[in-house]
C-alpha positions in Angstrom: 0.1 -0.2 0.0 1.4 3.5 -1.0 1.1 6.1 1.8 -0.5 9.3 1.1 -2.1 12.1 3.1 -5.5 10.9 2.3 -4.9 7.0 3.5 -2.3 7.5 6.2 -4.7 7.9 9.1 -6.5 4.9 7.9 -3.1 2.8 7.6 -2.2 4.0 11.0 -5.6 3.0 12.6 -5.4 -0.6 10.8 -1.8 -0.9 12.5 -2.3 0.4 15.8 -1.8 -2.0 18.2 -2.2 -0.5 22.1 -4.0 -2.7 24.6 -4.4 0.2 27.0 -6.3 2.3 24.1 -9.5 3.7 25.5 -10.5 5.9 22.5 -9.2 7.9 19.6 -7.6 10.4 22.2 -4.9 7.6 22.8 -4.4 7.3 19.1 -4.1 11.0 18.7 -1.4 11.2 21.1 0.6 8.6 19.7 0.2 10.2 16.3 1.4 13.4 17.7 4.8 11.6 18.4 5.6 12.2 14.6 5.0 15.8 14.8 7.3 15.7 17.9 10.1 13.9 16.2 9.8 16.2 13.2 10.4 19.3 15.6 13.3 17.5 17.2 14.8 16.8 14.0 14.5 20.3 13.0 16.1 21.7 16.3 19.0 19.5 15.7 19.3 20.7 12.2 19.2 24.3 12.7 21.0 24.5 16.5 22.9 21.2 16.8 20.8 20.3 19.9 20.3 16.9 19.9 17.8 15.4 22.5 18.7 11.8 21.8 16.7 10.3 24.8 13.4 12.0 23.8 13.9 10.9 20.5 14.6 7.2 21.4 11.7 7.5 23.8 9.2 8.4 20.9 10.7 5.9 18.5 10.1 3.1 21.0 6.7 4.2 21.9 5.9 4.2 18.2 7.2 1.0 17.8 5.4 -0.6 20.6 1.9 0.5 19.4 2.5 0.5 15.7 5.0 -2.7 15.5 7.5 -2.8 12.7 5.1 -0.9 10.3 6.4 2.3 12.2 9.4 2.5 9.9 7.2 3.1 6.8 4.9 5.4 8.8 8.0 7.3 10.3 9.8 7.6 6.6 6.6 8.7 5.4 6.0 11.5 8.0 9.6 12.6 8.2 10.9 14.9 5.8 13.5 13.8 3.1 16.3 16.1 4.2 16.0 14.4 7.9 16.0 10.9 6.7 19.8 10.6 7.7 18.8 11.6 11.5 16.0 9.1 11.4 18.0 6.4 9.8 20.8 6.9 12.2 18.4 6.3 15.2 16.9 3.4 13.6 20.1 1.7 13.1 21.2 2.3 16.8 17.7 0.8 17.3 18.3 -2.2 15.3 15.0 -1.3 13.4 16.2 -0.8 9.6 14.5 -3.6 7.9 16.4 -5.4 5.1 13.8 -3.9 2.4 15.0 -0.5 3.6 19.0 -1.7 3.5 18.8 -3.1 0.3 16.5 -0.9 -1.4 17.9 1.8 -4.1 15.7 4.5 -2.4 17.3 4.1 1.1 20.7 2.7 0.7 22.0 6.1 -0.5 20.8 7.7 2.7 23.8 8.6 4.9 24.3 7.9 8.5 24.8 11.2 10.7 28.3 10.4 12.2 27.8 13.0 14.9 24.6 11.4 16.2 26.1 7.9 16.1 28.9 9.2 18.3 26.3 10.4 20.8 24.5 7.3 20.6 27.4 5.3 21.6 28.0 7.4 24.7 24.7 6.0 26.1 
C-alpha cells in the first residue's frame, strides 16, 4: 500500500495495537509523536541541539504501538532532508529492515556521524 495524505490515518488505525487504548484520544496522542520527532529533527538541524534520549523514547513508543509498520510511517512523516537523522537512530535501535537496507531509495541515505557518536555514549 502506497502511503499518502488521504490514507495515512486509515493505515495508522489498522496497524495501531495498544491494549491500553481507551479511545481516539490515545491514538491521537501517539500520532502526535511524529510531529514531536519532526520538531526535534529540525531543532538538531538548525541549532545542533540533539535530544537523543527524547527521540529514542518517542521511537520506542511508536514501535510499541505500530510494530514494524512504524518504520514505514516514520519515513512517510519525516521530511527527506531528515532521513539521515532518522536512519541513524533506527540503525542504533536495530530497526532498519532489510528492505530499507537493500532498496535503492534508502541505501543512499547516509548516517549522521555526530548522532552515532552521541548514541555510542549512551
